[in-house]
C-alpha angles and dihedrals in degrees: 000000000000092000092054092051092051091047091055091062137238097297093056092045092052091048092052091046092052090047091050091050090052090049092050092049090050091049090048092050091049092051091049091050091050091050093048092047092052091053092044091055091052091049093047094053092039091222135098116210113224132182118211135162099241088196106073119086126241100007099050124358145121122264110244095225100044105017086229115157109242143138139125100293091039096054091044092056091044089057092045090053092046091054089049090051092246138127121229124236107196124202118189118220145130127270096265091052090051091056092056095041095052091049094048094048092240087126131026101210134023110212099196130081108279104183106254091194097047135095092280095049097107092056095070147051114230130209122222112280120278094183136036123195144129139241123278137158139230116223138169112288094224101058109001085249087279091292120134099151137018088258088063089070087084108116095002119127107248118196124212149087115312100236102044123114089237092059088050089058090050090050091047090059095045101258120159108246120232105189123213127184111216096322121175124254094251092054092050093048097042090053091056092047094050094044099248084121132010107211146011117210111202147116116325100225095046092048092047091053095044093051091047090049092055104041093159091070109084099230134108143192107262120228092240111110133180145161118026109236142192130204123220136173111253123223132182113279110265097024089116099151093056090045091051093049093050091047091051091054093044089053089051091050091051092049096046094046098247094124091049091049093050092045093053090047094056103027100051095258097320119131104220091167092080126072116239129193112251131191109211137099123294109212114218109218121205123234110278097020 
């Protein structure tokens, strides 16, 4: 195509360039209008629609005494909404449902880790991180589920949601996938303990807290770690104004210590809002894994 343009001469080339610029400007204006409209709709109704799991302690769960939805990611987004003079309308669902709901506009923000480096990454806007962590695994307490290295995942039954980065690691090492849709912590852990599954690959801090909260289940967090990670809220691609507004509030909450305070409240004194240098393997995943 480039050879044909050059052959047509300078005048034609300049004309096409100007036309392309006009098209780009129009496209840019359209994207801005869409972004502005999405934010205006949120402002008009006074509510921001957020998807969260509601089943995963301590990021998103229900208090036993009151059944109130709470958790680290829940209380962060409540504070973000409060500073934007909005109410929050939570819908509880699994990761796969969040992907569809963000794209369709049924929800405004997904408050669970959609893999920003995965095959769906280009479909979403991402906020700045509100949590930093790394990969770990839960195994049976009695025998470590026969896992001494990451390579030992081959043939093991790995529990989790299909589209998470953690399941991609399990798949990379040849584990057999056992797919759950928004299961509770106790279901995940009991299934490892009773042998229905062998291992759960997930975030270190969340697993540490879940295992500690259910001491009667004979499982533990293994001392095999991998892949530093960060957790962001996901927003529909092109909703840039909403993304910018949420980012501004998250930056404020970092600066004024609110994120640190919430982290220590839900993660037993740990500050997961700050990035730490880690020394463990980063697993390179191939396209489509």
